[in-house]
N, C-alpha and C positions, 0 to 999 in steps of 0.2 A: 422416634418421634419426630424429628425436624422433617424425614419425608411426610408426614401426616398435613404437614401445614400447607403444603401445596394443594393441598384440599381446601384451604379458608378460602371464603366468600367474601368477596368483595365490597367492602360496607361503604367506602364513599371515595370520593376522584373530585377533588380542589386542584382550582390552577392560582398560583404565585407570580409576582411580577415585582423585579427591582429597577433601579437605577443601575445603568451600566454607562455612565457618559456621554457619549454622542447618540446613547442606543438603549436599547432595555434587555435585560434576561429573563426567562418566562419559563416558569417551572411546573410540574405535576407533580404530584402529592398523593397517590392511591395509597388507601388503608383497607384491611382486611380487618374480618369480625375477628379475628383473634388478635390484634395491636401490631400486626406483621406493617411496615412500609416499604412502599417500592416509590423511587422517583425517577422523572425523566424530566429533559430541557428540550424545551421546544422552541419555535422560532415566532415575530408577527411581524418583525422590521422588515425583510428580506423578499419583501411586495406580496405579502402574506398575513395582509388585515382578519383579523376576526377569527383566527384560528382557535383562541381559547373558548370564543363564543361555540366554535362547535365543537371540541371538545366536551362542555358541561351537555349540549345537545345529545351527544353519543353516550355520556356516561349513566344515562338512565338507563339504557341498555345493558351495560356491562356491570353493574350494581347486580348483585345478588349472584353472580358468576365466580365458578372454584378461578383463584387466580393463577392456577399452573394452566389453564385454558386458554392459554392468548392465540394461539390458533386456531381455535374453534371461534373465540370472539371475534377476530378480525374477519375471518367467513361471514358470519352472521353480519357483522356493522357495513363488512362490503355490499351484500346482499340489501342490505337496506337502503343503500345510498345508491345502488347502482346507475340510478338515473341523473344523478350527479356526479357517477364517480372524479377522482383524480382533486387535482387544487387544493382549498384550503380543508376541505374534506378527508380527503388522503395525508395530509399533513394532521389532522388532529389522529385520528387513526393508528400513526405512527409512535403519535406520542403516549397514547394510551398502553399500545404494543410493548415499548419501550417502557412505563415504569410496572407494567407487568412481567416484563423480563426480570427485571430489578426484583421486586418481591420474589419472584418463580426463586430464582437466584439463592436468594439471603435465608428461603425456606428450607432449601436444602445445605445450606452453607457453605454454597462456592461460589468464584469466580463467575461471572458472567460467561466466558469467555468457553467455561466445562460445558455448557448448554450449548454453545454452537457448534460441538465438534469438538472440542478443545485446543487447547496452545498450541500454533506454530511454530509461536517464538516468544522469546522473553524480552526483548527489546526490541523497538519499531523504528526505523529510521522515518526520521521528519524532516519536513523542509518549513525553512523560519518564513510565514506567508504574511502579506502585507508590509513586505520590507520597503521601507521609507515610505509608504503609502498610508499608514497610521499617522506616521510623525508630522507628514505634510497636511492630510486633510483632516487632524483632529488634532493640532499641537495641543491644545489644553490640556489632554491625557496622557498624551504620551510623549516623553523627553528623553532626549534633548526634540526639539523643534527643527525640522530641515526644513534651511531657505535658499538655500542653492545647491550647485553639484558638489562644495566640498563635503556639505552635509550628506550625500548622496552616497561619497567616495567613505564618509568615516563610519556608517551602519554598514557598508561594504567589508570594513575591515571586522565590525566587532561581530558580525555573524563568523566570519573566519577567527579569531578569538577567542569566541566563547565555545569554538569545537563544534557548530552545525557546518553540515556540508553541501546545505544547499538553500537556497532563496527566490522566493516569487515577488515581484513587483509588476506595476500596471503604468498606465499613459499619464503621463502629464507635459505642459505646456509652461515654456520659461520666457520670460520679461527677455528685452534685447540683452539684458545685460547679465544671463542667462542665471538669474534671481526670480525669487516670487514664484516657485511651480505650482498650478492648480490641475488637479484631476482632470481628466478628459472621459467624460462615463455618460456618452451620447445617449446610447443604448439603455441607460437611465435614467434618462432627461437631466444627467448635468453635466454639460449644459444641455438644453433642449432642442436638439440637431435632430428630426425624425428620419431626415433623409440619410441621416446615416455615413456621411459622404468621408473619406479621407484624403486630405488635402498635403501638399509636399512639408507644412509647417509641422506637422504632426508626426509623418515620418522625419523628420531635422530632429526632433525635439524626442524622440523615443529613441532614436540612435544617440544621441547624446547622453538621456539618462542613461541608458543601458552599459554604456564605455564608462562611465562614471560607477557604478556599480561594480563591475569587474574589473577596473582598475585598484577600485577597495578590498574587493573578496580576494582576489588572486587569482590565478588559473584552475587551481583545485576545486573552486566551490562550484558548484552548479547552479548554471540559472534559470529559473522559469520564469517566463512572462503570462499573465493573464487579460487576453482582451476581450474576454465575456461575450457580449449580444453589441458590442458598440463599432461593428460595420457589418456590410452586407459583403455578397462574396466575393466582388469586385473589390472593395476596400481590404478583405482581408488578404488577397493575393497582394496586394498593394506592400502590405506590412509586412508579409514573408519576403516577397521580395528586397523590401528595403534592408532587414533582418538579416539574409543568408549568411553573410560573412560571419556571423555571431556563433558561438557553441551553445545551443539552447538545449538543455533537458527536456524543455518539451513546452509549445505554445498552446494555451487553452484556449479553445476558440467554441463557443454555441450559438448553436443554429437549431431551427426548427425542422431545419430538411434536413433529413439523413443523404440525402443524394447530393445535396448543394457542401457537406462536409465532407463526404467522400473524395468529392472533387478536388475539396481543396488538399485533403490528406495526401492526395494523388501528386501533388505539385508541391507541397510542401518541404524545404530541406530539414526541416524539424520534425521532432515525433509530436504529434497532436492529440491530446487531452480533451475530452467534451462528456457533456452529460449530467451537470452537476445540478441544475432542476427538474429533471426527468423524475416520475413518480411513478413507481409499479413496472414490473415487469415485461408488461407488455408494450411501455411506453419505451423501453431499450430494446427490443429486438427490432424493430427496424434498422436500427444502428449499427446492432453485429451484425447483422443480416448482409449491410452494405459496407461491412470493415470500415467504417466509417472513423474509427478512431482508434489511436495507439493504446490510451491507458482510458478507460471510462471510469469516472467520479462518479462517486455515490453518495447523496447522503443521508447516512443514517438516521438523524436525525427526523426528518422529513417520511422516508420510506418505512422506517422503523429497522431497527436491526435484523431482525429473522426474517422479515422480507427480503431487507440487502441481501443476507447469504443466499439467500435463491439466484438474485441479480449477478450475484459474483461467478455462482454456480454455473449459468450461463454464459457469463463473460470467457471462463474457462473453458468452457465447449466450445467456443469461437476464436482460442489464442488470446484473447486479452487479459491483460493486466488490470488490476481494480486500483484506486485511491479515495481516500474517502475526503467527502467536501466535510471543513472543519475551520469556522472561522466563529464559534460562537462563546459562551463560557466554558470553563472548569468541568463543569458536567458534563456538557457535549463531548468533550476532548476526550474524556474514560469512556464514554460510550463507542464512539468512535474507534479508543484504541483497542476495545473486545474484539469489535468486527475486525481492525488489521492483525490482531494477534493470531485469529482462527481461521482469516481464508489463507487458500494456498499461492493465490495468484496476486498477491500483494505488491504494488510500485513502489509505492512510497504513501505518508500520511503527512498531509496541510495539519500545519499548528499555528495559530498567533503565538507569537515569545512574547511582543512589546504588550503590556495586559493594563490595564486600570489599578489605578494606587488600591482600592479595593476588593480585587479579584480573588485573590487565596483568601480570604477571611468570609467570605460566599459559601466557601464548602469545607468541607473535615479534613480530605489531605487533597492539597496540590498538584498537579501531574508532577514528575521527577524525570528532569532530562540530563544526560550524561553524554558527552561527545556528539553530538547531534542525533541522539537517539532515547524515545521514551522509554520508562522503566516500568515494564507492567510489575503491579501491586498482585498479592492473590488474597486482597479482603475477600470476602461475600460481594456479591451485587456486581454494581461497577466499580467500587473501590473506592468510593467516596460518596459522600451526600451532603447536600445543601445546607445550610446553616438556616433556620427560618429566621432565626432572630437577627441576625443580618441581613437579611433578604427584608424582614415586614422594616426595619431602621432605613430605609432605603426605600421611600415610595417611587414608583416608576414616572417618568415625563409622560405629559401627555402627546408630546410630541416630539417623535425620535424614529431612529433609521432612518431607512432612504426616502422616506415621506416627508422627513426635513432637512435631508441633507442636501446644502445647495438651494434652499427655498429663496427666492426672491420676491421682492414685489411689485406688481405689474400695473 
């Protein structure tokens, strides 16, 4: 009886959004003609406005199709949008695929990882992402606020004392008294320095920040650094040289040039991770062929978990491990966790431990962490669902995410 529900037809697809502090959370709710509901989380605030509108456009082609036929639906949507493949359209397709996977797994009464080949691991090692970053950049939502290097040392101790074994941070500039840190993110226009040059002050402040985090975390916690798109090849090289003496788990570098990234990797004293903004296997292939990175970061909410498994398989064929990109809400964390549970070539999983006050209330089951690992549930689907009443009780902000962060009057 349960298996027959895989043939139930999609009857409606709607999007919901809610206030998530400095940004918004976005969800897809997919309903079938026999009342089955599948959920996914997507994002519009990380440089991708309009995903919700694209989902609604594509939904007209999905309604009426069997909920279990996600591969066919994805292929059809790709064919229909081929002239504008990638970008917002790809993100919309990934969001729809993920909701279909949740519904299909629920129809079969199994966790989503069962659809991905089964569970390779019951516990997933995670790293505490945006460590110090959220408390510096958004002190109204993440406590205690960090205003100096002592605060950075304190969160390092907190990572260790709470049993986490790895943490990732970003670049900050401090004032002359080594206080009042400000995020340095020119690749995301904050501050707006389109030339992306890296000067001595940036290098000095970065080393100072990493030293404080290491001092607090101790020698056994792995440190990760995220450089995003904040420099060009010459600037990334300067950073890599400046932090040569640090023991880094990886340095995360984004570049649209596989050759440039491979050049950086060949000269880096640390492992290099990359590719979190790539969409689809076709975009990953040049990076794998160039052996451009040690770890391929895959955004499964953007790509769709089913498509992400294909990317992970090709990474495995190129002797590369993968790590999910995960800095969204709790539903995205569980979507990524099913991917991480199923792939053979997992390196580690990203997660945000600092959360806004109402995060747990937005889902039926919040992620469970124990000694630096996420404990996989065996509940059907993603193992958690958004709580519609809680979402609707917090209307989304009009200005949120990267589009409002660091805005200044001109």
